[in-house]
N, CA, C and O of each residue as an XYZ file, in Angstrom:
680
protein
N     -38.046     21.431     -4.697
C     -38.282     22.730     -4.765
C     -37.459     23.536     -3.771
O     -37.043     24.640     -4.121
N     -37.191     23.057     -2.539
C     -36.498     23.763     -1.573
C     -35.003     24.041     -2.024
O     -34.438     25.118     -1.830
N     -34.482     23.047     -2.591
C     -33.048     23.120     -3.094
C     -32.966     24.215     -4.188
O     -31.981     24.951     -4.235
N     -33.966     24.328     -5.047
C     -33.982     25.326     -6.015
C     -34.174     26.689     -5.430
O     -33.544     27.650     -5.873
N     -35.028     26.797     -4.445
C     -35.244     28.061     -3.771
C     -33.954     28.582     -3.029
O     -33.580     29.753     -3.108
N     -33.313     27.615     -2.307
C     -32.061     28.010     -1.628
C     -30.999     28.366     -2.608
O     -30.193     29.246     -2.307
N     -30.925     27.730     -3.805
C     -29.891     27.985     -4.807
C     -30.163     29.331     -5.422
O     -29.246     30.120     -5.649
N     -31.412     29.590     -5.689
C     -31.730     30.861     -6.303
C     -31.561     32.048     -5.367
O     -31.160     33.130     -5.796
N     -31.869     31.848     -4.083
C     -31.656     32.899     -3.126
C     -30.215     33.307     -3.066
O     -29.939     34.473     -2.786
N     -29.317     32.461     -3.301
C     -27.899     32.814     -3.367
C     -27.401     33.274     -4.707
O     -26.256     33.702     -4.855
N     -28.261     33.181     -5.663
C     -27.847     33.544     -7.025
C     -26.939     32.560     -7.770
O     -26.201     32.960     -8.671
N     -26.987     31.356     -7.421
C     -26.139     30.261     -7.902
C     -26.813     29.573     -9.101
O     -28.033     29.421     -9.167
N     -25.990     29.187     -9.997
C     -26.512     28.358    -11.123
C     -26.386     26.874    -10.668
O     -25.719     26.571     -9.679
N     -27.033     25.985    -11.403
C     -26.934     24.559    -11.103
C     -25.469     24.126    -11.186
O     -25.030     23.287    -10.400
N     -24.708     24.692    -12.130
C     -23.317     24.276    -12.335
C     -22.469     24.687    -11.078
O     -21.621     23.940    -10.588
N     -22.752     25.864    -10.625
C     -22.015     26.334     -9.437
C     -22.342     25.441     -8.194
O     -21.426     25.017     -7.489
N     -23.576     25.174     -7.946
C     -23.977     24.311     -6.841
C     -23.319     22.955     -7.030
O     -22.859     22.364     -6.053
N     -23.260     22.463     -8.210
C     -22.596     21.201     -8.532
C     -21.168     21.278     -8.061
O     -20.712     20.351     -7.392
N     -20.390     22.391     -8.390
C     -19.002     22.445     -8.026
C     -18.850     22.526     -6.531
O     -18.004     21.834     -5.964
N     -19.679     23.387     -5.839
C     -19.342     23.473     -4.427
C     -19.892     22.332     -3.569
O     -19.478     22.177     -2.420
N     -20.787     21.558     -4.090
C     -21.304     20.403     -3.383
C     -20.657     19.082     -3.692
O     -20.606     18.169     -2.868
N     -20.125     19.009     -5.012
C     -19.550     17.729     -5.359
C     -20.557     16.834     -5.953
O     -20.279     15.652     -6.155
N     -21.735     17.335     -6.253
C     -22.866     16.486     -6.786
C     -22.927     16.882     -8.292
O     -22.616     18.018     -8.650
N     -23.314     15.967     -9.123
C     -23.386     16.188    -10.498
C     -24.565     17.116    -10.836
O     -25.564     17.127    -10.117
N     -24.452     17.895    -11.930
C     -25.524     18.718    -12.322
C     -26.802     17.965    -12.616
O     -27.893     18.456    -12.326
N     -26.686     16.828    -13.165
C     -27.833     15.957    -13.517
C     -28.632     15.589    -12.185
O     -29.861     15.621    -12.130
N     -27.856     15.258    -11.180
C     -28.396     14.905     -9.894
C     -29.173     16.155     -9.254
O     -30.253     16.032     -8.676
N     -28.561     17.259     -9.408
C     -29.212     18.513     -8.879
C     -30.491     18.764     -9.659
O     -31.507     19.110     -9.056
N     -30.483     18.610    -10.923
C     -31.682     18.818    -11.693
C     -32.735     17.813    -11.298
O     -33.912     18.159    -11.193
N     -32.338     16.576    -11.079
C     -33.346     15.589    -10.648
C     -33.910     15.940     -9.269
O     -35.115     15.798     -9.064
N     -33.135     16.365     -8.373
C     -33.596     16.714     -7.001
C     -34.493     17.912     -7.122
O     -35.555     17.931     -6.500
N     -34.124     18.923     -7.895
C     -34.992     20.110     -8.091
C     -36.358     19.805     -8.669
O     -37.333     20.505     -8.396
N     -36.419     18.772     -9.455
C     -37.748     18.370    -10.099
C     -38.531     17.600     -9.091
O     -39.662     17.216     -9.391
N     -38.007     17.336     -7.889
C     -38.843     16.683     -6.947
C     -38.565     15.217     -6.718
O     -39.210     14.574     -5.890
N     -37.609     14.693     -7.450
C     -37.311     13.221     -7.225
C     -36.439     13.104     -5.933
O     -35.724     14.012     -5.510
N     -36.588     11.882     -5.363
C     -35.912     11.595     -4.113
C     -34.397     11.635     -4.213
O     -33.827     11.116     -5.172
N     -33.716     12.262     -3.205
C     -32.346     12.380     -3.230
C     -31.755     11.339     -2.215
O     -32.365     10.962     -1.214
N     -30.511     10.919     -2.577
C     -29.880     10.015     -1.677
C     -29.261     10.636     -0.498
O     -29.071     11.852     -0.491
N     -28.925      9.879      0.526
C     -28.483     10.459      1.755
C     -27.166     11.201      1.621
O     -26.982     12.217      2.292
N     -26.249     10.748      0.795
C     -25.037     11.444      0.623
C     -25.218     12.859     -0.073
O     -24.551     13.838      0.261
N     -26.181     12.878     -1.072
C     -26.550     14.093     -1.715
C     -27.143     15.049     -0.781
O     -26.839     16.241     -0.803
N     -28.015     14.528      0.069
C     -28.657     15.453      1.137
C     -27.612     16.003      2.108
O     -27.688     17.168      2.499
N     -26.652     15.190      2.496
C     -25.551     15.591      3.447
C     -24.691     16.716      2.720
O     -24.351     17.731      3.327
N     -24.373     16.498      1.455
C     -23.578     17.579      0.773
C     -24.329     18.827      0.593
O     -23.745     19.900      0.750
N     -25.637     18.782      0.262
C     -26.383     19.930      0.106
C     -26.639     20.682      1.381
O     -26.634     21.913      1.429
N     -26.862     19.904      2.407
C     -27.090     20.494      3.777
C     -25.827     21.181      4.233
O     -25.920     22.240      4.853
N     -24.653     20.646      3.966
C     -23.424     21.291      4.292
C     -23.152     22.578      3.531
O     -22.650     23.579      4.042
N     -23.532     22.458      2.249
C     -23.275     23.760      1.400
C     -24.224     24.855      1.795
O     -23.847     26.026      1.801
N     -25.408     24.517      2.114
C     -26.494     25.591      2.482
C     -26.423     25.878      4.007
O     -27.164     26.730      4.497
N     -25.531     25.171      4.769
C     -25.404     25.372      6.091
C     -26.714     25.228      6.963
O     -27.092     26.045      7.803
N     -27.333     24.061      6.622
C     -28.614     23.825      7.369
C     -28.628     22.388      7.842
O     -27.762     21.614      7.432
N     -29.533     22.005      8.655
C     -29.569     20.590      9.152
C     -30.086     19.720      8.013
O     -30.896     20.155      7.195
N     -29.616     18.517      7.980
C     -30.048     17.564      6.960
C     -31.541     17.266      7.034
O     -32.176     17.001      6.013
N     -32.087     17.308      8.207
C     -33.575     17.068      8.241
C     -34.293     18.133      7.617
O     -35.458     17.929      7.277
N     -33.709     19.338      7.405
C     -34.440     20.497      6.691
C     -34.766     20.163      5.302
O     -35.706     20.698      4.715
N     -33.970     19.250      4.748
C     -34.129     18.929      3.356
C     -35.031     17.702      3.046
O     -35.254     17.353      1.887
N     -35.514     17.098      4.072
C     -36.338     16.026      3.943
C     -37.828     16.353      4.035
O     -38.324     16.632      5.127
N     -38.532     16.326      2.945
C     -39.983     16.733      2.892
C     -40.904     15.841      3.756
O     -40.718     14.634      3.910
N     -41.887     16.528      4.289
C     -42.980     15.836      5.045
C     -44.290     16.449      4.520
O     -44.409     17.670      4.413
N     -45.224     15.630      4.210
C     -46.442     16.156      3.628
C     -47.315     16.775      4.681
O     -47.431     16.240      5.784
N     -47.923     17.874      4.372
C     -48.956     18.607      5.205
C     -49.904     19.172      4.278
O     -49.592     20.184      3.650
N     -51.032     18.623      4.125
C     -52.050     19.053      3.182
C     -52.897     20.160      3.586
O     -53.653     20.694      2.774
N     -52.809     20.565      4.889
C     -53.675     21.618      5.428
C     -53.032     22.973      5.369
O     -53.706     23.997      5.475
N     -51.773     22.983      5.206
C     -51.048     24.350      5.268
C     -50.922     24.995      3.873
O     -50.998     24.327      2.842
N     -50.728     26.317      3.894
C     -50.475     27.082      2.688
C     -48.975     26.865      2.340
O     -48.583     27.258      1.241
N     -48.161     26.304      3.147
C     -46.778     26.057      2.869
C     -46.478     24.624      2.628
O     -47.173     23.726      3.104
N     -45.499     24.430      1.928
C     -44.961     23.058      1.701
C     -43.837     22.848      2.724
O     -42.717     23.285      2.457
N     -44.057     22.229      3.835
C     -43.000     22.192      4.897
C     -41.805     21.272      4.479
O     -41.730     20.074      4.750
N     -40.912     21.978      3.802
C     -39.780     21.222      3.406
C     -38.620     21.405      4.407
O     -37.496     20.969      4.154
N     -38.912     22.051      5.532
C     -37.816     22.310      6.436
C     -38.416     22.378      7.819
O     -39.527     22.871      8.011
N     -37.648     21.866      8.799
C     -37.965     21.906     10.143
C     -36.662     22.251     10.829
O     -35.844     21.355     11.035
N     -36.426     23.478     11.188
C     -35.204     23.897     11.825
C     -35.189     23.650     13.316
O     -36.267     23.631     13.910
N     -34.142     23.474     13.918
C     -34.025     23.114     15.369
C     -34.089     24.424     16.125
O     -33.037     24.873     16.578
N     -35.228     25.081     16.305
C     -35.406     26.293     17.146
C     -35.046     27.585     16.449
O     -35.289     28.672     16.974
N     -34.477     27.471     15.290
C     -33.998     28.733     14.624
C     -35.222     29.222     13.858
O     -36.129     28.475     13.493
N     -35.176     30.581     13.636
C     -36.278     31.174     12.978
C     -36.102     31.123     11.460
O     -36.682     31.956     10.764
N     -35.367     30.231     10.946
C     -35.054     30.047      9.561
C     -36.129     29.276      8.850
O     -36.130     29.170      7.623
N     -37.044     28.737      9.622
C     -38.133     27.819      8.974
C     -39.026     28.632      8.000
O     -39.380     28.157      6.921
N     -39.364     29.827      8.400
C     -40.224     30.653      7.495
C     -39.485     31.014      6.266
O     -40.110     31.202      5.222
N     -38.123     31.129      6.319
C     -37.325     31.423      5.105
C     -37.158     30.265      4.173
O     -37.051     30.419      2.956
N     -37.136     29.030      4.807
C     -36.958     27.799      4.050
C     -38.139     27.098      3.502
O     -38.020     26.132      2.748
N     -39.298     27.586      3.884
C     -40.556     26.919      3.381
C     -40.854     27.502      1.990
O     -40.690     28.698      1.745
N     -41.278     26.651      1.131
C     -41.667     27.077     -0.219
C     -43.204     27.199     -0.155
O     -43.915     26.223      0.083
N     -43.688     28.443     -0.380
C     -45.102     28.689     -0.436
C     -45.712     28.184     -1.755
O     -45.002     27.954     -2.734
N     -46.999     28.022     -1.755
C     -47.653     27.522     -2.937
C     -47.483     28.585     -3.995
O     -47.350     28.243     -5.170
N     -47.481     29.892     -3.632
C     -47.195     30.913     -4.651
C     -45.866     30.852     -5.298
O     -45.715     31.070     -6.500
N     -44.888     30.547     -4.475
C     -43.504     30.483     -5.003
C     -43.325     29.244     -5.793
O     -42.528     29.248     -6.732
N     -44.045     28.120     -5.472
C     -43.943     26.950     -6.311
C     -44.618     27.214     -7.629
O     -44.085     26.809     -8.663
N     -45.796     27.889     -7.656
C     -46.460     28.211     -8.920
C     -45.642     29.067     -9.758
O     -45.560     28.874    -10.971
N     -44.966     30.108     -9.097
C     -44.189     31.040     -9.859
C     -42.967     30.298    -10.504
O     -42.644     30.547    -11.666
N     -42.311     29.412     -9.762
C     -41.263     28.645    -10.351
C     -41.752     27.719    -11.518
O     -41.045     27.563    -12.514
N     -42.922     27.132    -11.388
C     -43.451     26.333    -12.457
C     -43.822     27.154    -13.576
O     -43.668     26.682    -14.702
N     -44.329     28.414    -13.422
C     -44.599     29.231    -14.491
C     -43.288     29.634    -15.313
O     -43.222     29.594    -16.542
N     -42.316     30.003    -14.511
C     -41.004     30.397    -15.167
C     -40.450     29.228    -15.927
O     -39.896     29.428    -17.008
N     -40.569     27.969    -15.409
C     -40.146     26.844    -16.201
C     -40.847     26.678    -17.462
O     -40.243     26.366    -18.488
N     -42.229     26.896    -17.418
C     -43.019     26.817    -18.599
C     -42.671     27.869    -19.636
O     -42.679     27.622    -20.842
N     -42.356     29.082    -19.106
C     -41.948     30.205    -19.975
C     -40.701     29.943    -20.689
O     -40.542     30.196    -21.883
N     -39.701     29.356    -19.812
C     -38.389     28.944    -20.405
C     -38.553     27.849    -21.478
O     -37.849     27.854    -22.488
N     -39.467     26.935    -21.255
C     -39.682     25.880    -22.330
C     -40.379     26.451    -23.556
O     -40.137     25.960    -24.659
N     -41.247     27.481    -23.420
C     -41.842     28.098    -24.542
C     -40.863     28.897    -25.342
O     -40.902     28.835    -26.571
N     -39.965     29.664    -24.706
C     -38.992     30.441    -25.395
C     -37.974     29.499    -26.049
O     -37.501     29.829    -27.137
N     -37.631     28.436    -25.509
C     -36.756     27.424    -26.142
C     -37.482     26.846    -27.426
O     -36.864     26.735    -28.485
N     -38.717     26.506    -27.312
C     -39.550     26.094    -28.433
C     -39.550     27.163    -29.561
O     -39.318     26.846    -30.728
N     -39.811     28.411    -29.188
C     -39.844     29.436    -30.166
C     -38.507     29.621    -30.855
O     -38.469     29.806    -32.071
N     -37.384     29.575    -30.098
C     -36.085     29.748    -30.727
C     -35.799     28.588    -31.646
O     -35.311     28.780    -32.759
N     -36.099     27.369    -31.188
C     -35.956     26.186    -32.091
C     -36.752     26.331    -33.434
O     -36.253     26.059    -34.526
N     -38.051     26.791    -33.254
C     -38.850     27.060    -34.430
C     -38.222     28.024    -35.449
O     -38.243     27.806    -36.660
N     -37.653     29.119    -34.872
C     -37.085     30.091    -35.776
C     -35.848     29.616    -36.443
O     -35.687     29.796    -37.650
N     -34.956     29.009    -35.692
C     -33.691     28.500    -36.218
C     -33.871     27.363    -37.251
O     -33.220     27.336    -38.296
N     -34.733     26.479    -36.930
C     -34.955     25.357    -37.850
C     -35.612     25.760    -39.167
O     -35.290     25.303    -40.264
N     -36.578     26.671    -38.941
C     -37.261     27.125    -40.157
C     -36.476     28.079    -41.015
O     -36.774     28.196    -42.204
N     -35.507     28.756    -40.493
C     -34.650     29.552    -41.294
C     -33.728     28.595    -42.095
O     -33.488     28.823    -43.280
N     -33.222     27.541    -41.455
C     -32.319     26.550    -42.131
C     -33.216     25.841    -43.243
O     -32.743     25.644    -44.363
N     -34.455     25.480    -42.934
C     -35.320     24.837    -43.881
C     -35.638     25.782    -45.072
O     -35.711     25.342    -46.219
N     -35.819     27.052    -44.779
C     -36.076     28.043    -45.849
C     -34.949     28.121    -46.729
O     -35.111     28.129    -47.949
N     -33.744     28.184    -46.163
C     -32.508     28.218    -47.061
C     -32.417     26.961    -47.924
O     -32.188     27.073    -49.128
N     -32.594     25.720    -47.325
C     -32.553     24.534    -48.071
C     -33.603     24.555    -49.211
O     -33.315     24.216    -50.359
N     -34.812     24.964    -48.842
C     -35.871     25.081    -49.844
C     -35.493     26.031    -50.989
O     -35.731     25.752    -52.164
N     -34.941     27.079    -50.626
C     -34.569     28.154    -51.590
C     -33.503     27.604    -52.678
O     -33.570     27.857    -53.881
N     -32.525     26.822    -52.069
C     -31.391     26.344    -52.929
C     -31.836     25.034    -53.735
O     -31.359     24.784    -54.842
N     -32.735     24.255    -53.138
C     -33.040     22.894    -53.844
C     -34.205     23.113    -54.810
O     -34.099     22.802    -55.996
N     -35.317     23.649    -54.296
C     -36.503     23.792    -55.142
C     -36.955     25.218    -54.994
O     -37.897     25.432    -54.231
N     -36.412     26.183    -55.613
C     -36.824     27.603    -55.468
C     -38.205     27.863    -56.023
O     -38.821     28.847    -55.613
N     -38.720     27.087    -56.892
C     -40.067     27.269    -57.524
C     -41.219     26.821    -56.652
O     -42.356     27.207    -56.925
N     -40.995     26.044    -55.636
C     -42.034     25.609    -54.774
C     -41.613     25.710    -53.289
O     -40.645     25.077    -52.868
N     -42.326     26.482    -52.540
C     -41.986     26.699    -51.266
C     -42.755     25.779    -50.304
O     -43.737     26.160    -49.667
N     -42.223     24.500    -50.243
C     -42.867     23.433    -49.430
C     -42.584     23.813    -47.912
O     -43.293     23.315    -47.038
N     -41.650     24.610    -47.619
C     -41.268     24.941    -46.231
C     -42.486     25.612    -45.531
O     -42.616     25.539    -44.309
N     -43.391     26.277    -46.338
C     -44.508     26.961    -45.752
C     -45.367     25.952    -45.029
O     -45.923     26.264    -43.976
N     -45.490     24.774    -45.552
C     -46.337     23.803    -44.891
C     -45.717     23.340    -43.573
O     -46.449     23.113    -42.610
N     -44.433     23.198    -43.501
C     -43.804     22.875    -42.276
C     -44.048     24.036    -41.182
O     -44.396     23.842    -40.017
N     -43.802     25.255    -41.779
C     -43.987     26.394    -40.832
C     -45.319     26.522    -40.306
O     -45.503     26.867    -39.139
N     -46.338     26.243    -41.165
C     -47.739     26.413    -40.700
C     -48.086     25.266    -39.714
O     -48.717     25.510    -38.685
N     -47.690     24.068    -40.015
C     -48.037     22.916    -39.097
C     -47.342     23.167    -37.728
O     -47.999     23.115    -36.688
N     -46.060     23.431    -37.734
C     -45.283     23.599    -36.487
C     -45.760     24.882    -35.829
O     -45.740     24.947    -34.600
N     -46.204     25.946    -36.582
C     -46.725     27.185    -36.042
C     -47.971     26.932    -35.280
O     -48.212     27.622    -34.290
N     -48.807     25.967    -35.677
C     -49.986     25.696    -34.873
C     -49.641     25.096    -33.603
O     -50.266     25.448    -32.603
N     -48.675     24.189    -33.517
C     -48.186     23.710    -32.347
C     -47.640     24.708    -31.474
O     -47.916     24.720    -30.274
N     -46.840     25.592    -32.042
C     -46.202     26.765    -31.171
C     -47.328     27.721    -30.694
O     -47.275     28.199    -29.561
N     -48.247     27.977    -31.462
C     -49.406     28.818    -31.000
C     -50.147     28.086    -29.864
O     -50.585     28.743    -28.919
N     -50.293     26.835    -29.918
C     -50.940     26.072    -28.829
C     -50.081     26.160    -27.594
O     -50.621     26.319    -26.499
N     -48.820     26.068    -27.706
C     -47.826     26.142    -26.637
C     -47.961     27.535    -26.038
O     -47.966     27.664    -24.814
N     -48.069     28.572    -26.841
C     -48.191     30.012    -26.306
C     -49.499     30.166    -25.488
O     -49.539     30.756    -24.408
N     -50.518     29.612    -26.066
C     -51.873     29.720    -25.338
C     -51.751     29.080    -23.962
O     -52.174     29.654    -22.958
N     -51.184     27.913    -23.926
C     -51.041     27.173    -22.651
C     -50.086     27.894    -21.715
O     -50.366     27.966    -20.518
N     -49.015     28.408    -22.181
C     -48.005     29.048    -21.361
C     -48.499     30.392    -20.790
O     -48.353     30.654    -19.596
N     -49.055     31.196    -21.613
C     -49.486     32.548    -21.191
C     -51.013     32.597    -20.719
O     -51.582     33.651    -20.432
N     -51.600     31.354    -20.672
C     -52.919     31.252    -20.146
C     -53.886     32.241    -20.855
O     -54.689     32.911    -20.206
N     -53.788     32.307    -22.132
C     -54.638     33.319    -22.950
C     -56.073     33.030    -22.800
O     -56.861     33.975    -22.786
N     -56.515     31.753    -22.682
C     -57.859     31.324    -22.465
C     -57.982     30.612    -21.170
O     -57.238     29.649    -20.988
N     -58.783     30.942    -20.291
C     -58.828     30.305    -18.999
C     -59.917     29.279    -18.855
O     -60.713     29.306    -17.916
N     -59.937     28.305    -19.879
C     -60.861     27.169    -19.760
C     -60.508     26.267    -18.533
O     -61.369     25.838    -17.766
N     -59.213     26.023    -18.415
C     -58.788     25.170    -17.375
C     -57.872     25.877    -16.339
O     -56.739     25.456    -16.108
N     -58.376     26.918    -15.750
C     -57.527     27.759    -14.827
C     -57.523     27.161    -13.378
O     -58.038     26.063    -13.167
N     -56.980     27.841    -12.455
C     -56.847     27.341    -11.056
C     -58.249     27.078    -10.461
O     -58.474     26.081     -9.775
N     -59.192     28.019    -10.753
C     -60.545     27.880    -10.181
C     -61.181     26.553    -10.700
O     -61.785     25.792     -9.945
N     -61.026     26.340    -11.917
C     -61.578     25.083    -12.572
C     -60.958     23.869    -11.972
O     -61.659     22.901    -11.681
N     -59.655     23.883    -11.773
C     -58.959     22.734    -11.148
C     -59.502     22.547     -9.734
O     -59.812     21.420     -9.348
N     -59.629     23.642     -8.937
C     -60.117     23.470     -7.585
C     -61.576     22.855     -7.515
O     -61.871     21.980     -6.700
N     -62.455     23.380     -8.428
C     -63.749     22.784     -8.575
C     -63.825     21.308     -8.800
O     -64.550     20.559     -8.146
N     -62.989     20.922     -9.817
C     -62.881     19.479    -10.221
C     -62.278     18.627     -9.031
O     -62.746     17.514     -8.793
N     -61.321     19.111     -8.344
C     -60.780     18.343     -7.187
C     -61.815     18.266     -6.096
O     -61.938     17.207     -5.480
N     -62.538     19.264     -5.820
C     -63.589     19.212     -4.803
C     -64.677     18.221     -5.260
O     -65.208     17.455     -4.455
N     -65.009     18.249     -6.605
C     -66.027     17.378     -7.089
C     -65.583     15.895     -6.964
O     -66.365     15.038     -6.551
N     -64.333     15.622     -7.325
C     -63.743     14.269     -7.146
C     -63.802     13.807     -5.675
O     -64.108     12.646     -5.403
N     -63.515     14.704     -4.746
C     -63.511     14.358     -3.329
C     -64.901     14.285     -2.768
O     -65.072     13.909     -1.608
N     -65.915     14.633     -3.556
C     -67.261     14.575     -3.038
C     -67.663     15.767     -2.214
O     -68.619     15.711     -1.441
N     -66.926     16.853     -2.382
C     -67.231     18.093     -1.643
C     -67.665     19.150     -2.555
O     -67.051     20.213     -2.646
N     -68.763     18.864     -3.264
C     -69.226     19.864     -4.175
C     -69.588     21.185     -3.457
O     -70.149     21.217     -2.362
N     -69.217     22.275     -4.172
C     -69.402     23.602     -3.606
C     -70.706     24.170     -3.931
O     -71.011     25.291     -3.522
């Protein structure tokens, strides 16, 4: 998440970061999703972002509202390099939104093609409507989950369930 935050602060695409760091786009995507980065990748990214390599190595702290992904050496950049829970949730929401819009675009394009095929092959029977309805149900479900239209499983529910699992009933 820190790499993504630093990249977005500079207005860079993953492709641009790949070019300036010498790391493949695939590796940058993997690191941004939270997978462990190799030492050489961390060195390249630290050099590009002009920060200490230890800044990029996460350490878990479950009591803080911040995910301490950075420990600067006396510089006041630590507050700028920490990813807050709100920022992390916002990034996850935007990723979900991007996935939904991709799903919607695919639905529209594929169904237009299927409609054309249906029109030319069997114009008397519109079988494509069954495909559109079935896939439409899945798309509607994706929309409900993305836009949180029903709050059955919202953040408060998650918190209550976690507390219950930990034996700390509220």
